[in-house]
C-alpha positions as CSV (number, residue, x, y, z in Angstrom):
1,M,-34.2,-42.9,27.9
2,S,-31.9,-42.7,31.2
3,E,-32.9,-41.3,34.4
4,A,-31.4,-38.3,35.9
5,P,-28.8,-39.0,38.5
6,A,-29.5,-37.2,42.0
7,D,-27.2,-33.9,42.6
8,T,-25.2,-35.9,44.7
9,R,-23.0,-36.1,41.5
10,A,-20.7,-33.3,42.6
11,E,-17.9,-34.9,40.5
12,A,-17.5,-31.7,38.5
13,A,-16.0,-29.8,41.0
14,N,-14.6,-26.6,39.1
15,D,-10.5,-27.9,39.9
16,G,-11.5,-31.6,39.6
17,A,-11.6,-34.2,36.7
18,I,-15.4,-35.8,36.1
19,R,-16.3,-39.2,35.4
20,V,-17.8,-39.3,32.0
21,R,-21.4,-41.4,32.0
22,R,-22.8,-40.6,28.9
23,A,-21.5,-39.0,25.3
24,L,-23.2,-37.5,22.5
25,I,-21.5,-38.0,19.2
26,S,-22.6,-36.5,15.9
27,V,-19.7,-35.8,13.2
28,S,-19.8,-34.9,9.9
29,D,-16.4,-36.5,9.7
30,K,-16.6,-39.9,10.9
31,T,-12.7,-40.5,10.8
32,G,-12.1,-42.6,13.6
33,V,-15.1,-42.1,15.3
34,I,-16.2,-45.9,15.2
35,D,-12.6,-46.6,17.7
36,F,-13.2,-43.4,19.7
37,A,-17.0,-44.9,20.2
38,K,-15.8,-48.6,21.1
39,T,-13.1,-47.0,23.7
40,L,-16.2,-44.9,25.1
41,A,-18.5,-48.1,25.5
42,G,-15.8,-50.0,26.5
43,L,-15.6,-47.6,29.4
44,G,-19.5,-48.4,30.1
45,V,-20.3,-44.8,28.7
46,E,-24.1,-44.9,27.1
47,I,-23.9,-43.3,24.0
48,L,-26.3,-40.3,22.2
49,S,-26.3,-39.9,18.4
50,T,-28.0,-38.7,15.5
51,G,-28.7,-39.7,11.8
52,G,-26.1,-41.6,9.9
53,T,-23.6,-41.3,13.1
54,A,-26.3,-43.5,15.0
55,S,-26.1,-45.7,11.7
56,A,-22.4,-45.8,11.3
57,L,-21.9,-46.8,15.3
58,R,-24.8,-49.2,15.0
59,D,-23.3,-50.8,11.7
60,A,-20.2,-51.2,13.8
61,G,-21.9,-53.2,16.4
62,L,-22.4,-50.5,19.2
63,E,-25.5,-49.6,21.5
64,V,-26.8,-46.2,20.7
65,T,-29.7,-43.9,22.0
66,D,-31.4,-41.8,19.3
67,V,-31.1,-37.8,20.6
68,S,-34.9,-38.2,19.3
69,E,-35.7,-40.6,22.4
70,F,-33.5,-38.6,24.7
71,T,-35.3,-35.2,24.1
72,G,-38.8,-37.1,23.5
73,Q,-39.1,-35.0,20.0
74,E,-38.6,-36.2,16.5
75,E,-36.1,-34.7,14.1
76,I,-38.2,-31.9,12.1
77,L,-38.2,-29.9,8.1
78,G,-35.9,-32.5,7.2
79,G,-33.3,-32.7,9.6
80,R,-32.9,-29.0,10.4
81,V,-34.1,-29.4,13.5
82,K,-32.9,-32.4,15.5
83,T,-30.6,-31.0,18.6
84,L,-32.4,-27.5,18.9
85,H,-34.0,-28.9,22.4
86,P,-34.3,-27.5,25.8
87,R,-34.0,-31.1,27.1
88,L,-30.8,-31.7,25.4
89,H,-29.6,-28.1,26.0
90,G,-30.1,-28.5,29.6
91,A,-27.9,-31.4,29.8
92,L,-25.2,-29.7,28.4
93,L,-25.8,-26.4,30.1
94,A,-26.6,-27.2,33.8
95,R,-23.5,-26.4,36.1
96,R,-22.7,-29.7,38.4
97,S,-21.8,-27.6,41.0
98,D,-25.2,-25.4,41.3
99,A,-27.6,-27.6,43.6
100,E,-30.9,-25.8,42.3
101,H,-29.3,-26.5,38.5
102,M,-29.1,-30.1,39.5
103,A,-32.6,-30.5,40.9
104,T,-33.8,-28.8,37.9
105,L,-32.4,-31.9,36.1
106,E,-33.7,-34.1,38.0
107,R,-37.2,-32.8,38.4
108,E,-37.7,-32.8,34.2
109,G,-35.9,-36.1,34.3
110,I,-32.9,-35.0,32.5
111,A,-30.2,-37.0,32.3
112,P,-26.4,-34.7,32.3
113,I,-24.5,-34.9,29.4
114,D,-20.9,-35.3,30.1
115,L,-19.0,-35.3,26.8
116,V,-19.9,-34.0,23.0
117,C,-18.0,-35.3,20.2
118,V,-19.0,-32.9,17.2
119,N,-18.0,-31.5,14.0
120,L,-19.5,-29.5,11.7
121,Y,-21.2,-29.5,7.9
122,P,-18.4,-29.1,5.8
123,F,-19.6,-25.5,4.5
124,E,-15.7,-24.7,3.8
125,E,-15.2,-27.7,1.5
126,T,-18.5,-27.1,-0.1
127,V,-18.2,-23.7,-0.9
128,M,-14.4,-24.2,-2.3
129,A,-15.6,-25.7,-5.1
130,R,-15.4,-23.8,-8.4
131,E,-19.3,-23.7,-9.1
132,V,-21.5,-24.2,-5.9
133,D,-25.3,-23.8,-6.2
134,P,-26.2,-21.3,-3.6
135,E,-28.8,-23.3,-2.1
136,T,-26.0,-26.0,-1.5
137,A,-23.8,-24.0,0.3
138,V,-26.7,-22.7,2.7
139,E,-27.5,-26.0,3.8
140,N,-24.0,-26.6,4.6
141,I,-24.4,-24.2,7.1
142,D,-24.8,-26.2,10.5
143,I,-26.7,-24.7,13.4
144,G,-27.3,-27.4,15.6
145,G,-23.9,-28.6,15.2
146,P,-21.9,-25.1,16.7
147,T,-24.9,-24.6,19.1
148,M,-23.8,-27.7,21.1
149,I,-20.5,-26.8,20.6
150,R,-20.8,-23.7,22.1
151,A,-22.9,-25.2,25.1
152,A,-20.7,-27.6,25.8
153,A,-17.6,-25.5,25.4
154,K,-19.0,-22.9,28.2
155,N,-19.9,-25.5,30.4
156,H,-16.3,-26.9,30.3
157,D,-16.6,-27.5,34.1
158,G,-18.7,-30.2,33.9
159,V,-19.0,-31.0,30.1
160,A,-16.4,-31.9,27.9
161,V,-16.1,-31.2,24.4
162,I,-14.4,-32.4,21.0
163,V,-14.5,-30.8,17.7
164,K,-11.6,-32.4,15.8
165,P,-10.7,-36.3,15.4
166,E,-6.8,-35.3,15.8
167,S,-8.0,-35.7,19.7
168,Y,-9.9,-38.7,20.1
169,D,-6.4,-40.7,20.4
170,A,-5.4,-38.4,23.4
171,V,-9.1,-38.1,25.0
172,C,-9.2,-41.8,24.6
173,A,-5.5,-42.6,26.3
174,E,-6.2,-40.0,29.2
175,L,-10.2,-41.7,29.9
176,E,-8.6,-45.3,30.1
177,E,-5.9,-44.5,32.1
178,S,-8.3,-42.7,34.5
179,K,-10.8,-45.3,34.1
180,G,-13.1,-42.7,32.7
181,E,-12.5,-39.8,33.6
182,I,-11.2,-36.8,31.9
183,S,-9.2,-33.5,34.0
184,A,-10.2,-29.9,34.6
185,S,-6.9,-28.6,32.3
186,T,-8.0,-31.3,29.2
187,R,-11.7,-29.8,29.4
188,H,-10.3,-26.5,29.0
189,W,-7.9,-27.0,26.6
190,L,-10.9,-29.0,24.7
191,A,-13.2,-25.9,25.1
192,N,-10.4,-23.4,23.5
193,E,-10.4,-25.5,20.5
194,A,-14.2,-26.2,20.4
195,F,-14.4,-22.1,20.6
196,A,-11.9,-21.6,17.8
197,Q,-13.6,-24.3,15.5
198,T,-16.5,-22.2,15.2
199,A,-15.3,-18.9,15.1
200,R,-13.4,-20.3,11.9
201,Y,-16.9,-21.5,10.9
202,D,-18.5,-18.5,11.2
203,A,-15.5,-16.7,9.8
204,A,-15.9,-18.5,6.6
205,I,-19.8,-18.3,6.5
206,S,-19.1,-14.3,6.8
207,R,-16.5,-13.9,4.2
208,W,-19.0,-16.6,1.5
209,F,-21.6,-14.0,2.5
210,S,-19.5,-11.1,2.0
211,S,-18.0,-11.9,-1.7
212,E,-21.6,-11.3,-3.4
213,Y,-21.6,-7.6,-2.0
214,E,-17.9,-6.3,-1.9
215,D,-14.2,-7.0,-2.2
216,F,-13.3,-5.1,0.7
217,P,-16.0,-5.7,3.3
218,A,-16.5,-3.5,6.3
219,H,-15.8,-6.1,8.5
220,L,-13.1,-8.8,8.0
221,T,-13.3,-12.2,9.6
222,I,-10.5,-14.0,8.6
223,A,-9.4,-17.8,10.5
224,Y,-5.9,-18.9,11.0
225,E,-4.8,-22.4,11.6
226,K,-1.1,-22.9,13.1
227,E,0.9,-25.2,10.8
228,M,4.0,-25.1,13.1
229,D,6.1,-23.9,15.5
230,L,9.0,-22.4,14.0
231,A,12.8,-22.4,15.6
232,Y,13.0,-18.3,16.3
233,G,11.3,-15.2,14.4
234,E,13.5,-12.8,12.7
235,N,16.2,-12.7,15.4
236,P,16.8,-15.7,18.2
237,H,15.1,-14.1,20.6
238,Q,11.9,-13.9,19.4
239,R,9.5,-16.5,19.1
240,A,7.3,-17.5,15.8
241,A,5.0,-19.9,14.4
242,L,3.1,-20.5,11.2
243,Y,-0.1,-20.0,10.5
244,S,-1.9,-21.0,7.6
245,E,-5.3,-18.8,6.3
246,S,-8.7,-21.6,6.7
247,G,-10.3,-21.9,3.4
248,L,-7.5,-21.3,0.8
249,R,-6.2,-24.1,-1.7
250,S,-3.0,-24.1,-0.2
251,H,-0.4,-22.5,1.4
252,I,3.8,-21.6,1.6
253,L,4.4,-25.4,3.4
254,S,1.3,-27.3,1.5
255,G,2.4,-30.4,0.2
256,V,5.8,-29.7,0.9
257,S,8.0,-32.1,2.6
258,K,11.2,-31.6,4.5
259,L,13.8,-34.3,4.1
260,H,16.8,-32.9,6.0
261,G,18.0,-30.4,7.8
262,R,17.3,-28.0,11.1
263,A,14.0,-27.0,11.9
264,L,12.7,-23.6,9.7
265,S,12.9,-20.3,11.0
266,F,10.8,-17.5,10.0
267,N,13.3,-15.6,8.1
268,N,13.7,-19.1,6.2
269,V,9.8,-19.3,5.9
270,L,9.4,-15.5,4.4
271,D,12.8,-15.9,2.0
272,L,11.1,-19.8,0.6
273,D,7.6,-17.8,-0.3
274,S,9.8,-15.3,-2.1
275,A,12.5,-17.7,-3.9
276,R,9.0,-20.3,-4.7
277,R,6.9,-17.0,-6.1
278,L,9.9,-16.0,-8.3
279,T,10.6,-19.2,-9.6
280,A,7.1,-19.7,-10.3
281,D,6.7,-17.3,-13.1
282,F,9.2,-19.3,-15.2
283,D,8.3,-22.0,-17.5
284,Q,11.7,-22.7,-18.8
285,P,14.4,-24.3,-16.3
286,A,15.2,-22.0,-13.5
287,C,16.5,-21.1,-10.4
288,T,16.4,-18.6,-7.7
289,I,18.5,-17.5,-5.1
290,V,17.2,-15.3,-2.1
291,K,19.1,-13.4,0.4
292,H,17.3,-11.3,3.0
293,N,13.7,-11.5,1.1
294,N,15.4,-10.0,-1.9
295,P,16.5,-12.4,-5.2
296,C,20.4,-11.9,-5.5
297,G,20.3,-14.3,-8.4
298,V,17.7,-15.5,-10.9
299,A,18.5,-17.6,-14.4
300,V,16.6,-19.6,-16.6
301,G,18.4,-22.0,-18.5
302,D,18.8,-25.1,-20.9
303,N,18.8,-27.5,-18.1
304,V,18.6,-26.4,-14.3
305,L,22.3,-26.9,-13.7
306,D,22.9,-24.1,-16.2
307,A,20.4,-21.8,-14.8
308,Y,22.0,-22.5,-11.1
309,R,25.4,-21.5,-11.8
310,K,24.1,-18.6,-14.2
311,A,22.1,-17.7,-11.0
312,L,25.0,-17.8,-8.6
313,A,27.4,-15.9,-10.9
314,C,25.1,-12.5,-10.3
315,D,26.0,-12.2,-6.9
316,P,28.2,-15.4,-5.4
317,M,29.1,-13.6,-2.0
318,S,25.3,-12.5,-1.3
319,A,24.5,-16.1,-2.3
320,F,26.3,-17.3,0.9
321,G,23.8,-18.8,3.5
322,G,20.8,-18.1,0.3
323,V,17.5,-19.9,0.1
324,I,17.6,-21.5,-3.5
325,A,14.6,-22.5,-5.2
326,I,14.8,-24.8,-8.3
327,N,11.8,-25.5,-10.6
328,R,13.3,-29.0,-11.9
329,P,14.2,-32.4,-10.4
330,I,18.1,-32.1,-8.8
331,G,20.2,-34.9,-10.1
332,V,24.0,-35.5,-8.7
333,E,26.1,-33.2,-11.1
334,L,23.7,-30.2,-10.0
335,A,23.9,-31.4,-6.1
336,E,27.5,-31.5,-6.4
337,A,27.7,-27.9,-7.2
338,L,25.3,-27.4,-4.8
339,H,27.4,-28.7,-2.1
340,E,30.0,-26.6,-2.5
341,N,28.2,-23.8,-1.0
342,F,26.4,-22.9,2.0
343,I,22.9,-23.2,2.0
344,E,20.1,-22.3,4.1
345,V,17.1,-23.6,2.4
346,L,16.9,-25.6,-1.2
347,I,13.9,-26.5,-2.5
348,A,12.6,-28.8,-5.6
349,P,9.9,-31.0,-7.1
350,E,12.2,-34.0,-6.9
351,F,15.7,-35.3,-6.0
352,E,17.3,-38.0,-8.1
353,D,19.1,-41.0,-7.1
354,G,22.0,-39.9,-5.3
355,A,21.1,-36.5,-4.9
356,L,20.1,-36.8,-1.3
357,D,23.1,-38.5,-0.3
358,V,25.6,-35.4,-1.9
359,L,23.6,-32.6,0.2
360,Q,22.7,-34.5,3.1
361,Q,26.5,-34.4,4.2
362,K,26.0,-31.0,5.2
363,E,23.9,-31.6,8.8
364,A,22.6,-27.6,8.4
365,I,21.0,-27.2,5.1
366,R,17.0,-27.6,4.8
367,I,15.6,-29.6,2.0
368,L,12.5,-29.6,1.0
369,C,10.7,-31.3,-1.7
370,D,7.8,-29.1,-3.3
371,E,5.0,-31.9,-4.5
372,E,2.3,-29.0,-4.4
373,R,0.6,-28.9,-7.7
374,R,-2.5,-26.7,-6.8
375,E,-2.5,-23.3,-8.1
376,D,-2.8,-20.1,-5.8
377,N,-6.1,-19.1,-5.1
378,P,-6.6,-16.0,-7.2
379,N,-8.9,-14.3,-4.4
380,E,-5.9,-14.0,-2.0
381,R,-5.3,-11.1,-0.1
382,D,-2.0,-9.5,0.0
383,V,-2.2,-8.2,3.8
384,K,1.0,-6.5,6.1
385,R,0.6,-5.3,9.7
386,V,0.3,-2.1,11.3
387,R,-0.1,-0.6,14.5
388,G,-3.4,-1.6,15.6
389,G,-4.8,-3.2,12.4
390,L,-4.1,-4.9,9.0
391,L,-3.3,-3.1,5.2
392,V,-5.1,-5.6,2.8
393,Q,-4.7,-5.3,-1.0
394,D,-5.5,-6.9,-3.6
395,R,-2.1,-9.5,-5.0
396,D,0.3,-8.1,-7.4
397,G,-1.1,-10.6,-9.8
398,D,1.1,-11.9,-13.1
399,P,3.3,-10.0,-15.3
400,E,1.9,-7.9,-18.1
401,P,1.7,-9.6,-21.5
402,R,4.4,-8.4,-24.3
403,E,0.8,-7.6,-26.4
404,L,-0.1,-4.7,-23.6
405,M,3.5,-3.2,-23.7
406,E,4.5,-0.5,-26.2
407,V,7.6,0.8,-27.4
408,V,8.1,4.3,-27.0
409,T,11.5,5.1,-28.9
410,K,12.5,5.6,-31.9
411,T,14.9,2.4,-31.7
412,E,12.7,-0.9,-32.3
413,A,13.3,-3.9,-29.9
414,S,15.2,-7.0,-31.7
415,E,13.3,-10.4,-30.1
416,D,16.7,-11.1,-28.5
417,R,16.4,-7.6,-26.4
418,W,12.5,-8.6,-25.7
419,R,13.7,-11.8,-24.3
420,D,16.2,-9.8,-22.0
421,M,13.6,-7.2,-20.9
422,L,10.8,-9.6,-20.1
423,F,13.2,-11.8,-18.0
424,A,14.0,-8.6,-16.5
425,W,10.9,-7.6,-15.7
426,T,9.6,-10.7,-14.3
427,V,12.5,-10.7,-11.6
428,V,12.0,-6.9,-10.7
429,R,8.4,-7.4,-9.9
430,H,10.2,-9.8,-6.7
431,V,12.5,-6.9,-6.1
432,R,12.0,-4.5,-3.0
433,S,11.6,-1.0,-3.9
434,N,13.2,0.7,-5.7
435,A,14.0,-1.9,-7.8
436,I,16.4,-2.3,-10.4
437,V,17.5,-5.3,-12.5
438,L,19.9,-5.7,-14.8
439,A,20.1,-8.7,-17.0
440,R,21.2,-10.7,-20.1
441,D,20.9,-13.8,-21.5
442,G,18.0,-15.1,-19.4
443,A,20.1,-14.2,-16.3
444,T,20.2,-11.5,-13.7
445,L,23.9,-9.6,-13.9
446,G,23.3,-6.7,-11.2
447,I,20.2,-6.2,-8.7
448,G,19.6,-3.0,-7.0
449,A,17.2,-3.1,-4.0
450,G,15.5,-1.0,-1.4
451,Q,17.3,2.2,-2.3
452,M,15.5,5.4,-1.6
453,S,16.8,6.8,-4.9
454,R,16.2,5.2,-8.4
455,V,19.5,6.4,-9.9
456,D,21.1,4.8,-6.8
457,S,19.7,1.6,-7.0
458,V,20.9,1.7,-11.0
459,R,24.5,2.3,-9.5
460,L,24.4,-0.2,-7.2
461,A,22.9,-2.7,-9.4
462,V,25.7,-1.8,-11.9
463,E,28.3,-2.1,-8.9
464,K,27.3,-5.6,-8.0
465,C,28.1,-6.9,-11.4
466,R,31.7,-5.6,-11.3
467,D,32.0,-6.9,-8.4
468,A,31.2,-10.3,-8.9
469,R,32.4,-10.2,-12.6
470,G,35.5,-8.3,-12.2
471,E,37.0,-7.8,-15.9
472,E,34.3,-9.5,-17.8
473,A,31.7,-7.3,-16.4
474,D,32.1,-4.4,-18.9
475,G,31.4,-7.1,-22.0
476,L,28.4,-8.7,-20.2
477,L,26.8,-5.7,-19.2
478,A,27.5,-4.6,-23.1
479,G,24.1,-5.3,-25.0
480,S,22.3,-6.0,-21.6
481,A,18.4,-4.7,-20.5
482,V,17.6,-2.8,-17.2
483,A,14.0,-3.0,-15.9
484,S,12.8,-0.7,-13.1
485,D,9.7,-1.3,-11.2
486,A,8.5,2.0,-11.4
487,F,9.1,4.9,-13.4
488,F,12.2,7.0,-14.2
489,P,11.3,10.3,-12.5
490,F,14.6,11.6,-14.4
491,A,16.9,10.6,-17.0
492,D,20.0,10.1,-14.7
493,G,18.7,6.6,-14.3
494,P,18.8,5.0,-17.7
495,E,21.6,7.2,-18.8
496,A,23.8,5.4,-16.1
497,A,22.7,2.2,-17.1
498,I,23.2,3.0,-20.7
499,E,26.6,4.3,-19.4
500,A,27.3,1.0,-18.3
501,G,26.4,-0.9,-21.3
502,A,22.5,-1.0,-21.8
503,T,21.1,-1.2,-24.7
504,A,17.3,-1.6,-23.8
505,V,15.3,0.0,-20.9
506,I,11.8,-1.8,-19.5
507,Q,9.5,0.6,-16.9
508,P,6.1,1.4,-16.1
509,G,6.4,5.0,-17.6
510,G,3.9,7.7,-16.2
511,S,6.5,10.3,-15.3
512,K,6.1,13.9,-15.8
513,R,9.0,13.7,-17.4
514,D,8.7,10.5,-19.7
515,A,9.9,12.9,-22.7
516,E,13.0,13.7,-21.2
517,V,13.9,10.2,-20.5
518,I,12.6,9.0,-24.0
519,E,14.7,11.6,-25.5
520,A,17.9,10.3,-23.7
521,C,16.8,6.4,-25.1
522,D,16.9,8.1,-28.2
523,A,20.2,9.8,-28.0
524,A,21.9,7.0,-27.0
525,G,19.8,4.9,-29.6
526,V,18.3,2.6,-27.4
527,T,15.2,1.0,-27.1
528,M,12.9,1.8,-24.6
529,V,9.7,-0.3,-23.5
530,F,6.5,0.7,-21.5
531,T,4.7,-1.6,-19.1
532,K,1.8,0.9,-18.0
533,H,1.9,-1.0,-15.2
534,R,3.5,-0.3,-11.5
535,H,4.9,-2.9,-9.4
536,F,6.4,-1.9,-6.1
537,R,7.4,-4.4,-3.5
538,H,7.6,-2.5,-0.1
């Protein structure tokens, strides 16, 4: 075991670099650790280690001192206790600028530890398994690791702490350039990373424990990691970044590669999320065009070119500068059709030969390839920020199956009407309230969003159709379906749609005046279906 140096070792001044003479390495994730340790050894750093990490380092030809030799205590309780020892934590927590602390180390024969490289048992990965044995989960709760990390981070004036393999290269570069020293600013940044890591770890454990008792616990602990800085926020003067929730299988840009274009903005990502969620509700070839977080055109078709043309026809003016999600590979012919318009963001699962050559002619378009095949976490909560807190709720879930719906009018629904109603119902769930969708033949004809009055949303949807289609609008509206995200409080909403040509209505029902609305539909010979579930989106 190494002897403790005298307290003349005053290199740990608060505002200066420290020389790394002794390092403790104990990692669960061994990615890159061999090369990292070799760099330390090459600089003359003594390496302490434990268990599997020590074995891996020795197998790589490195000289390693066991922590049990350093502390004078073998690990006990099957490895549950191996680094929880006052000699080790004294070596980490002693303030190098405090003469009394350093005298204590010398008296006790404790050599200071200058660098700690620790990452933790894979608790999050363990509990993400579909069926995990509680005992296995508990045994993957690291105790010694977080304790060492927090001790080193607290004493970052004299100790460097590394918790991520991604930090190895930068730390090695600094150590090699400075011949074994590490700066105060780097130690401070590494301490920040360390405390964030232990906070995330504890949040995951708390979340797992609380899930056994309640869906909405008294204390909500959620950790987020920054995925990227964004070009700007909702407005150019606002800064913005994208964070993903730790422990979830996927996020908005996981499995997504950027093939072309400028950096994504806050609004791009928000609209992209809306477009992807809506498109994912369809098994057929589908296209969704989103503008300002509302769909302005949605369609399914025999192929994606057909779906795109039908979606664009709904509201080509609003589609200018929109975000487009397509759920099939994009070929050259579709690429040429897309190239005719100004598109902010385009996402698809694949681009066939020649398609990118066409699309990349425009510098501004952001082209994304979606290779994410993991399903969303069904337990993910919907969160909205309010002053001083969060509103948290269950996710809205999937569209209701047809079997749960009820035809409430005398006129039954034909299969064609059912197809149009179900399509419109799928779309309206993704439109901001009050939401109305007019649809026919697998395509939206008009969308009314965000109005304070539901009848105004109907009128807006009809007006949108007529503005976009001109003389052919009335012919398309004749026989269309209208979907409403919540009940019609009066008969005037359905009557406005029926007057425009709708022959089928789908809505949740539940109004005190349902009987009046049903009577109005019956008088017009129109089919109406109650879904029995509301889908507000504020």
